[in-house]
C-alpha positions, -999 to +999 in steps of 0.1 A: -001-002+000+018+030-012+005+063+002-003+087-027-014+125-017-042+142-037-028+170-062-048+197-048-068+211-075-067+250-076-093+264-053-120+284-075-119+260-102-154+254-116-166+218-111-158+200-143-188+185-161-195+148-158-223+123-167-216+087-154-239+059-144-239+041-109-239+004-106-275-001-115-268+020-148-288+050-136-272+081-151-262+111-131-248+143-145-234+174-126-265+191-136-287+169-111-267+185-083-272+223-092-279+252-069-265+230-038-231+226-024-216+194-039-191+171-023-174+149-047-154+118-034-131+096-056-130+064-040-131+026-046-141-007-028-110-023-019-085+006-009-076+004+027-075+041+032-112+042+020-122+012+040-104+029+072-128+059+068-160+047+053-180+040+081-174+076+096-178+091+062-209+076+056-224+088+088-212+124+083-229+125+049-260+115+059-262+143+085-249+169+058-275+156+031-303+164+057-287+201+058-288+204+018-253+193+008-254+171-023-228+142-023-214+119-051-187+094-049-169+082-082-151+050-088-123+055-114-101+024-109-093-001-137-115-029-131-098-052-154-067-051-131-086-047-099-119-067-104-127-058-066-137-024-077-163-036-104-196-021-106-212-052-092-186-051-063-195-015-061-232-022-054-222-047-026-199-020-010-225+006-011-250-016+007-225-028+032-219+007+040-254+020+039-245+047+014-272+074+010-256+089-021-250+078-057-217+059-062-208+063-099-184+044-122-159+064-144-151+037-169-130+059-192-112+077-163-118+109-178-138+125-151-111+115-126-084+132-151-107+163-153-106+167-116-069+159-110-080+133-088-050+110-075-060+089-047-087+072-028-103+089-010-097+122-027-125+150-016-137+181-036-161+203-021-180+228-042-203+257-032-237+261-046-223+276-076-200+247-081-168+265-074-141+247-054-137+260-019-122+229-002-101+201-013-081+179+010-081+153+038-111+141+058-089+140+087-055+130+101-064+095+104-048+069+083-046+030+085-022+020+114-013+055+128-039+050+157-053+084+152-091+083+154-114+088+123-132+119+132-137+135+096-127+170+116-111+187+084-138+178+061-165+187+087-148+220+093-150+230+057-185+220+053-197+239+084-178+268+072-194+265+037-229+261+053-225+291+079-210+315+052-177+316+070-143+319+057-129+284+045-099+269+062-067+286+050-048+254+055-059+224+036-039+195+038-039+169+009-058+138+013-038+107+012-047+071-001-039+046-027-033+059-061-062+054-085-054+025-105-050+036-142-057+019-173-020+010-189-011+041-209-039+063-194-022+076-166-025+113-164+004+137-171+009+144-132+018+106-128+041+101-156 
């Protein structure tokens, strides 16, 4: 398990367009989440970093959805090389973790490239105009470091956004397994 940091997409970036399907082949586009704050999470099923935080993350998301935050998770991994991340396995992972949000499959990996996503999990928080206001870690907890999973950094950012306060000035990169790129499809920042 090699730790890969997020690339920290530039704040103020407008959310790139996407149209993807979930594991049931229901299609979603970014337009389905207009006029609301939007949290986009690049994640997968098998990553130990995702598995380490998923219970707390699912709990946090349920609370913030009730407060008007839209959430979508995107799996961009190469499922030929990593079959544990297939759409069929996504359905199982979502059910096991009581997902209350769409979990989409980025088969071409083009959406991950548009967002400069690098690791799983990788968090991108956009305001209601879909302008990036936070990108970074959920908290300081990592598998094996004995730091409790609290979600404090992501929670602070969402609370600031909902309360109209200034966003945290220190935004630490998320850390996780690298996105499993298809051979020859790696973005420039990985070559």
